[in-house]
C-alpha positions in Angstrom: 0.2 -0.4 0.0 2.8 2.3 0.9 4.4 1.7 -2.5 1.1 2.4 -4.4 0.9 5.6 -2.7 4.5 6.7 -3.4 4.2 6.2 -7.2 0.8 8.1 -7.2 2.4 10.9 -5.5 5.9 10.7 -8.1 3.6 10.4 -10.8 1.5 13.5 -9.6 4.6 15.7 -8.9 6.0 15.0 -12.4 3.0 16.3 -13.6 3.0 19.4 -12.1 6.5 19.8 -12.7 5.9 19.3 -16.4 3.4 21.8 -16.6 5.7 24.5 -14.9 8.6 23.8 -17.0 7.0 23.5 -20.4 5.9 27.1 -20.7 9.3 28.0 -19.7 11.0 26.3 -22.7 8.2 27.7 -25.1 8.9 31.4 -24.1 12.7 31.1 -24.7 13.7 33.5 -27.7 15.0 32.5 -30.7 18.6 31.8 -31.1 20.9 34.3 -32.0 24.3 36.1 -31.9 25.2 37.3 -28.4 26.4 40.8 -28.9 27.3 43.9 -26.9 25.8 47.3 -28.8 28.6 49.6 -28.3 27.1 52.5 -29.7 24.9 54.0 -32.6 21.3 52.3 -32.3 18.1 54.9 -31.5 16.2 54.0 -28.2 19.2 51.4 -26.9 21.6 52.9 -24.3 25.5 52.4 -24.8 26.8 48.9 -23.8 23.6 46.9 -23.9 23.9 43.2 -24.1 21.5 41.4 -26.3 20.9 39.2 -29.2 21.8 40.0 -32.6 19.6 38.1 -35.3 18.8 38.5 -39.0 14.7 37.7 -39.4 12.3 38.6 -42.2 14.6 40.9 -44.0 15.7 43.0 -40.9 18.7 43.1 -38.4 17.2 42.9 -35.1 18.7 43.4 -31.7 16.8 42.8 -28.6 17.6 43.2 -25.1 15.9 43.4 -22.0 15.0 47.1 -22.4 14.3 47.7 -26.2 14.1 45.7 -29.7 15.7 47.7 -32.7 15.0 46.7 -36.2 17.1 47.7 -39.3 16.0 46.6 -42.8 18.9 44.8 -44.1 18.5 46.6 -47.7 19.2 49.8 -45.9 22.3 48.6 -44.7 25.3 50.1 -46.9 28.6 48.9 -45.3 29.3 46.0 -43.1 32.7 45.7 -41.5 34.3 43.1 -39.7 37.4 43.8 -37.1 39.1 40.4 -35.6 42.3 42.2 -34.2 40.5 43.8 -31.0 40.9 42.8 -27.5 39.3 43.9 -23.9 40.3 43.8 -20.2 39.1 40.9 -18.6 38.9 42.5 -15.3 36.3 45.4 -16.1 33.6 47.4 -14.1 33.9 48.1 -10.3 36.3 45.1 -10.3 38.6 46.6 -13.2 38.5 49.8 -11.4 39.4 48.7 -7.7 42.5 46.6 -9.4 43.8 50.0 -10.7 44.7 50.6 -6.6 46.5 47.7 -6.0 49.7 47.9 -4.2 53.3 48.1 -6.4 51.6 49.1 -9.8 49.6 45.3 -9.6 46.4 47.0 -11.1 48.4 48.1 -14.2 49.8 44.5 -14.5 46.2 43.0 -14.4 45.1 45.2 -17.1 47.7 43.5 -19.2 45.3 40.4 -19.2 42.7 40.7 -22.1 40.1 38.6 -24.4 40.0 38.9 -28.1 36.7 39.9 -29.7 35.3 40.7 -33.0 34.0 44.0 -34.2 31.0 44.4 -36.3 30.5 48.2 -37.7 27.3 48.7 -39.9 26.3 51.8 -41.5 22.6 52.1 -42.7 19.8 55.0 -43.9 17.1 55.3 -41.8 13.8 55.9 -43.8 14.6 59.5 -44.2 18.0 58.9 -45.8 19.8 59.8 -42.7 23.2 57.8 -42.3 23.6 56.1 -39.4 26.5 53.8 -37.6 26.3 51.2 -35.2 29.0 49.1 -33.5 28.7 45.6 -31.7 31.2 43.7 -30.0 30.7 39.6 -30.6 32.6 36.8 -29.0 35.8 35.8 -31.4 34.7 34.1 -34.5 30.9 34.7 -34.8 31.4 38.1 -36.4 32.7 36.7 -39.8 29.9 34.2 -40.3 27.2 36.8 -39.2 28.6 39.0 -42.0 28.4 36.6 -44.7 24.8 35.8 -43.6 24.1 39.5 -43.5 25.6 40.0 -46.9 24.2 36.8 -48.4 20.4 38.6 -47.3 21.1 41.8 -49.3 23.4 44.1 -47.3 26.4 45.9 -48.8 30.2 45.8 -48.1 33.0 47.7 -49.1 35.4 45.0 -48.0 34.4 41.6 -49.7 33.7 38.6 -47.8 36.6 36.0 -47.9 35.7 32.7 -49.0 37.3 30.1 -46.8 36.6 27.1 -48.9 39.0 28.5 -51.9 42.1 29.0 -49.4 41.8 25.8 -47.5 43.6 23.8 -49.8 46.5 26.4 -50.5 48.9 27.1 -47.9 49.9 30.6 -47.3 53.2 31.4 -49.1 53.1 28.2 -51.2 51.8 29.8 -54.5 54.3 31.7 -55.8 54.7 33.4 -59.5 57.0 31.6 -61.7 59.4 33.6 -63.5 60.0 33.3 -67.1 
């Protein structure tokens, strides 16, 4: 009798938990690229973290406070910089490390992590030129640029295709002299 009541209680609890878990799974946003909007989007504060996605012909940046959409056809230039870095110790902790004795704070500021920077230039509905700067984890900005260009954005720096360079080693292809 005790085993039967424990089995019924277990099934009852699993049923309640499943009703609590399933709605939270359904409400998760579409997978996007985590990015930090440094500056440039109207209505979004500087240094705001969020998701950068391409949906329905729009470049969308969604954060907890705002959601901004830029039509892809209005993007005039997309630039990716892969040689950027940021301090590992940022914010309040980064400021407090500057007060470490014997120059220890300066030493800690040397620890840096690499990031990608994605810069876009776009025109608004009135024809005004705007720009936005995003930082993304290393290696995420270049595939995002390829997707953006494939959907109609323009770029001044052509997208490099990795498939043509995968077989050739740098420096091996040399011009033959007559």
